[in-house]
N, C-alpha and C positions, 0 to 999 in steps of 0.2 A: 443518712443519720441526722437526727435533729441536733441543733445547737444546744448544748447543755451548760447552764450556768450554775455556779455555786453562789448563792446569795448569803453573804455574811450577816448573821442576825444576833450576834452576841448580846447586844443591848436593846433589842426590840425588833418586832416584825416590820418588814418593809411596807411601804404604802400600798394599800389594796389596789389603787388605780394603776400603779406601776406593775403589779403582778398581772392585772387584767390585760394591760397592753402587751406584756411579754407573751401571755397565752394567746392573744389575738394574732401575734406575729409568728406563732408556731414554735416559740422557744420553750424548751423544757428547763426546769430549774429545781434545785434542792435548797432548802433553807438549812444553813450550816452555822452552828454556834461555836465551834472550836476550829482554830486554825489548822490543827493537825488533820481534820477531816477534809480539807481542801487538797485535792490531788490531781494527777494528770488525766483523770477521767473527765474532768471539766475542761471546756474550751476557753473559759474565762471565769473570773470572779467579779462580783458586783457588790458594792456597798451603797446603801441608801443613807445619805447624810442628813436626811430629814428626820431620821430616827436614831441613827448611830452617831456617837461623838467622833470628832475629828481624830482623837487619840487612837482610834481603831485603824485608821488608814495606814499608818507607817508599818506596823507589824504585818498587816495584810498585804501591803505592797512588797515587803521583803519576801513573804511566802510565795507570792505570785512570781517574783523574779527567780526564786529558787526553782520553781516548777516551769519557768518559761511560758507562763500563760498571762494574758492581759488582765489588768485590773480596770474595771469601769466604776467611776464614782458618779452617783446620782446626787446632784446638788439642787437644793431649792434655789429658785432664781435669786432670792434675796442674798444668798451666800456666794454667788458667783465671784464677786470682787475679792473674796477671801481665799479663793482657790490658789494653791501654790504647787508648782510642778515638782517640788521636792517631795511631795506626798508619795510619788511613785506610781500614780495612776497613768494608765495608758490612754484612757479616754474619759470624758465626762459629759 
């Protein structure tokens, strides 16, 4: 079974380079604009903070905790110093 990600896209589409890498690695994904659409059918959720605002991370982190699935934050290199563990991300 392929690894299936929910990519949260409420505020914009993720970087095309990121999507290309996921596809090259054999990961499947669905672009999801509503938190309610993220469910246990996904092995993890991902948010691309190069296009999504930081304010989206906390509610997404809470949703992932409810579902017991990991949250992966994709951060632009310039934003790494601003990363805060309280966001609830499992990995970045």
